[in-house]
N, CA, C and O atoms as a DFTB+ gen file, in Angstrom:
284 C
 N C O
     1  1       0.887      -1.143      -0.034
     2  2      -0.019       0.018       0.023
     3  2       0.923       1.228       0.023
     4  3       1.890       1.249       0.785
     5  1       0.646       2.274      -0.852
     6  2       1.476       3.423      -0.966
     7  2       1.155       4.370       0.205
     8  3       0.118       4.295       0.864
     9  1       2.170       5.298       0.411
    10  2       1.919       6.163       1.437
    11  2       0.757       7.042       1.248
    12  3       0.100       7.412       2.221
    13  1       0.451       7.416      -0.015
    14  2      -0.873       8.220      -0.207
    15  2      -1.960       7.440       0.258
    16  3      -2.853       8.024       0.872
    17  1      -2.035       6.231       0.071
    18  2      -3.265       5.512       0.490
    19  2      -3.398       5.426       2.013
    20  3      -4.464       5.609       2.603
    21  1      -2.249       5.139       2.596
    22  2      -2.096       5.114       4.045
    23  2      -2.522       6.492       4.666
    24  3      -3.228       6.505       5.674
    25  1      -2.118       7.589       4.100
    26  2      -2.448       8.875       4.475
    27  2      -3.892       9.130       4.512
    28  3      -4.418       9.649       5.497
    29  1      -4.610       8.747       3.371
    30  2      -6.012       8.940       3.334
    31  2      -6.849       8.081       4.243
    32  3      -8.028       8.367       4.448
    33  1      -6.277       7.048       4.785
    34  2      -6.866       6.126       5.672
    35  2      -6.664       6.569       7.149
    36  3      -7.348       6.062       8.038
    37  1      -5.771       7.469       7.397
    38  2      -5.416       7.940       8.760
    39  2      -6.498       8.981       9.158
    40  3      -7.130       9.671       8.358
    41  1      -6.608       8.993      10.369
    42  2      -7.588       9.972      11.066
    43  2      -6.766      10.766      12.061
    44  3      -5.818      10.288      12.683
    45  1      -7.225      12.091      12.173
    46  2      -6.442      12.958      12.898
    47  2      -7.450      13.756      13.850
    48  3      -8.653      13.822      13.595
    49  1      -6.893      14.328      14.915
    50  2      -7.621      15.134      15.786
    51  2      -6.656      16.375      16.131
    52  3      -5.433      16.289      16.242
    53  1      -7.381      17.482      16.275
    54  2      -6.613      18.681      16.824
    55  2      -6.969      18.715      18.349
    56  3      -8.149      18.669      18.697
    57  1      -6.036      18.787      19.181
    58  2      -6.140      18.703      20.604
    59  2      -5.597      19.999      21.346
    60  3      -4.441      20.402      21.210
    61  1      -6.485      20.563      22.087
    62  2      -6.117      21.729      22.983
    63  2      -5.998      21.168      24.273
    64  3      -7.037      20.716      24.754
    65  1      -4.880      21.090      24.993
    66  2      -4.542      20.644      26.345
    67  2      -4.709      21.807      27.336
    68  3      -4.212      22.896      27.051
    69  1      -5.301      21.654      28.343
    70  2      -5.503      22.590      29.404
    71  2      -4.165      22.983      30.034
    72  3      -3.387      22.080      30.341
    73  1      -3.848      24.221      30.244
    74  2      -2.720      24.634      30.855
    75  2      -2.697      24.397      32.423
    76  3      -1.646      24.378      33.065
    77  1      -3.882      24.227      32.947
    78  2      -3.975      24.170      34.407
    79  2      -4.474      22.822      34.966
    80  3      -4.275      22.550      36.150
    81  1      -5.081      22.020      34.189
    82  2      -5.614      20.775      34.633
    83  2      -5.102      19.704      33.573
    84  3      -5.556      19.708      32.429
    85  1      -4.227      18.868      33.950
    86  2      -3.501      17.912      33.145
    87  2      -4.616      17.034      32.403
    88  3      -4.501      16.758      31.209
    89  1      -5.683      16.618      33.164
    90  2      -6.674      15.752      32.568
    91  2      -7.670      16.369      31.754
    92  3      -8.593      15.669      31.337
    93  1      -7.611      17.617      31.460
    94  2      -8.619      18.310      30.671
    95  2      -8.087      18.823      29.356
    96  3      -7.068      19.509      29.285
    97  1      -8.841      18.453      28.283
    98  2      -8.493      18.798      26.976
    99  2      -9.639      18.829      26.179
   100  3     -10.663      18.239      26.524
   101  1      -9.542      19.559      24.993
   102  2     -10.729      19.521      24.026
   103  2      -9.954      18.973      22.668
   104  3      -8.813      19.327      22.371
   105  1     -10.682      18.135      21.964
   106  2     -10.130      17.671      20.800
   107  2     -11.273      17.624      19.788
   108  3     -12.442      17.497      20.152
   109  1     -10.904      17.732      18.498
   110  2     -11.912      17.823      17.410
   111  2     -11.341      17.123      16.191
   112  3     -10.141      17.282      15.967
   113  1     -12.057      16.374      15.390
   114  2     -11.578      15.693      14.224
   115  2     -11.100      16.773      13.183
   116  3     -11.743      17.797      12.955
   117  1     -10.008      16.474      12.624
   118  2      -9.380      17.375      11.470
   119  2      -8.651      16.530      10.417
   120  3      -8.679      15.300      10.444
   121  1      -7.996      17.245       9.486
   122  2      -7.211      16.555       8.479
   123  2      -5.788      16.642       9.014
   124  3      -5.528      17.132      10.113
   125  1      -4.834      16.116       8.139
   126  2      -3.431      16.013       8.632
   127  2      -2.762      17.405       8.793
   128  3      -1.682      17.463       9.382
   129  1      -3.356      18.551       8.292
   130  2      -2.941      19.829       8.402
   131  2      -3.556      20.534       9.579
   132  3      -3.114      21.628       9.928
   133  1      -4.519      19.976      10.184
   134  2      -5.256      20.593      11.401
   135  2      -6.429      21.289      10.909
   136  3      -6.976      22.035      11.721
   137  1      -6.968      21.196       9.661
   138  2      -8.201      21.906       9.272
   139  2      -9.335      21.104       9.830
   140  3      -9.484      19.900       9.619
   141  1     -10.149      21.875      10.578
   142  2     -11.407      21.242      11.110
   143  2     -12.595      21.483      10.137
   144  3     -12.744      22.584       9.606
   145  1     -13.403      20.489       9.918
   146  2     -14.648      20.625       8.994
   147  2     -15.749      21.258      10.038
   148  3     -16.551      20.583      10.683
   149  1     -15.631      22.628      10.074
   150  2     -16.491      23.356      11.021
   151  2     -17.900      23.075      10.881
   152  3     -18.601      22.948      11.886
   153  1     -18.385      22.964       9.677
   154  2     -19.711      22.767       9.436
   155  2     -20.256      21.262       9.753
   156  3     -21.457      20.994       9.699
   157  1     -19.368      20.418      10.051
   158  2     -19.780      19.150      10.410
   159  2     -19.790      18.986      11.982
   160  3     -20.253      17.952      12.463
   161  1     -19.296      19.973      12.777
   162  2     -19.309      20.000      14.206
   163  2     -20.772      20.306      14.649
   164  3     -21.550      20.970      13.965
   165  1     -21.087      19.726      15.928
   166  2     -22.366      20.155      16.557
   167  2     -22.119      21.530      17.040
   168  3     -20.995      22.022      17.142
   169  1     -23.313      22.166      17.354
   170  2     -23.182      23.504      17.793
   171  2     -22.364      23.661      19.147
   172  3     -21.699      24.674      19.366
   173  1     -22.445      22.683      19.973
   174  2     -21.650      22.745      21.175
   175  2     -20.203      22.552      20.863
   176  3     -19.376      23.261      21.436
   177  1     -19.827      21.630      19.981
   178  2     -18.370      21.471      19.580
   179  2     -17.899      22.688      18.857
   180  3     -16.726      23.040      18.977
   181  1     -18.783      23.385      18.076
   182  2     -18.318      24.563      17.354
   183  2     -17.912      25.586      18.435
   184  3     -16.815      26.145      18.427
   185  1     -18.885      25.803      19.388
   186  2     -18.621      26.806      20.497
   187  2     -17.308      26.421      21.177
   188  3     -16.463      27.295      21.367
   189  1     -17.092      25.161      21.551
   190  2     -15.955      24.804      22.245
   191  2     -14.675      24.989      21.512
   192  3     -13.662      25.376      22.094
   193  1     -14.711      24.698      20.150
   194  2     -13.572      24.886      19.328
   195  2     -13.280      26.368      19.282
   196  3     -12.141      26.754      19.544
   197  1     -14.240      27.228      18.963
   198  2     -13.931      28.553      18.959
   199  2     -13.410      29.233      20.229
   200  3     -12.583      30.145      20.222
   201  1     -13.983      28.690      21.337
   202  2     -13.423      29.099      22.605
   203  2     -11.992      28.636      22.916
   204  3     -11.191      29.364      23.502
   205  1     -11.708      27.408      22.504
   206  2     -10.332      26.900      22.701
   207  2      -9.256      27.758      21.951
   208  3      -8.179      28.139      22.410
   209  1      -9.760      27.978      20.728
   210  2      -8.842      28.873      19.863
   211  2      -8.678      30.273      20.427
   212  3      -7.610      30.863      20.263
   213  1      -9.629      30.799      21.049
   214  2      -9.587      32.124      21.569
   215  2      -8.738      32.256      22.773
   216  3      -8.136      33.314      22.954
   217  1      -8.637      31.291      23.602
   218  2      -7.967      31.320      24.827
   219  2      -6.567      30.510      24.842
   220  3      -6.013      30.261      25.913
   221  1      -6.042      30.124      23.640
   222  2      -4.757      29.582      23.489
   223  2      -3.728      30.494      24.200
   224  3      -3.682      31.691      23.919
   225  1      -2.902      29.942      25.120
   226  2      -1.857      30.695      25.809
   227  2      -2.380      31.159      27.124
   228  3      -1.601      31.494      28.016
   229  1      -3.693      31.191      27.278
   230  2      -4.275      31.706      28.601
   231  2      -4.919      30.553      29.332
   232  3      -4.696      30.442      30.538
   233  1      -5.702      29.678      28.710
   234  2      -6.320      28.547      29.316
   235  2      -5.886      27.194      28.617
   236  3      -5.898      26.139      29.252
   237  1      -5.542      27.251      27.426
   238  2      -5.233      26.124      26.712
   239  2      -3.876      26.252      25.974
   240  3      -3.530      27.342      25.521
   241  1      -3.107      25.146      25.851
   242  2      -1.864      25.242      25.173
   243  2      -2.084      25.322      23.666
   244  3      -3.205      25.073      23.222
   245  1      -1.053      25.664      22.830
   246  2      -1.209      25.625      21.318
   247  2      -1.740      24.282      20.940
   248  3      -1.437      23.316      21.641
   249  1      -2.464      24.142      19.948
   250  2      -3.053      22.828      19.630
   251  2      -2.004      21.969      18.925
   252  3      -1.134      22.394      18.164
   253  1      -2.220      20.645      19.303
   254  2      -1.413      19.630      18.592
   255  2      -2.277      18.895      17.606
   256  3      -3.485      18.804      17.821
   257  1      -1.722      18.358      16.523
   258  2      -2.496      17.495      15.570
   259  2      -1.959      16.114      15.861
   260  3      -0.749      15.901      15.780
   261  1      -2.819      15.167      16.199
   262  2      -2.499      13.850      16.541
   263  2      -3.181      12.908      15.599
   264  3      -4.343      13.124      15.252
   265  1      -2.476      11.824      15.152
   266  2      -3.117      10.726      14.417
   267  2      -3.873       9.874      15.535
   268  3      -3.367       9.699      16.644
   269  1      -4.951       9.424      15.223
   270  2      -5.857       8.611      16.073
   271  2      -6.444       7.461      15.441
   272  3      -6.714       7.457      14.241
   273  1      -6.665       6.416      16.260
   274  2      -7.405       5.201      15.792
   275  2      -8.786       5.430      15.885
   276  3      -9.285       5.779      16.955
   277  1      -9.518       5.250      14.766
   278  2     -11.035       5.221      14.782
   279  2     -11.428       3.804      14.372
   280  3     -10.937       3.258      13.384
   281  1     -12.317       3.240      15.156
   282  2     -12.896       1.918      14.593
   283  2     -14.149       2.011      14.092
   284  3     -14.700       1.017      13.620
């Protein structure tokens, strides 16, 4: 299987880790570059995503893009 095929089969999430509570984070499905399909998020997820982006450096760390296993 070529790397392009494997790339298209991989799933990613963008994760905002809390700066104050190690067990708290917000994560959202995205592509390999971190682009979130905003229109596919629920209203609550959209609100949380926009909030996390707005408070990077104050409440959440800069986001990380992680490969994840989806079954």
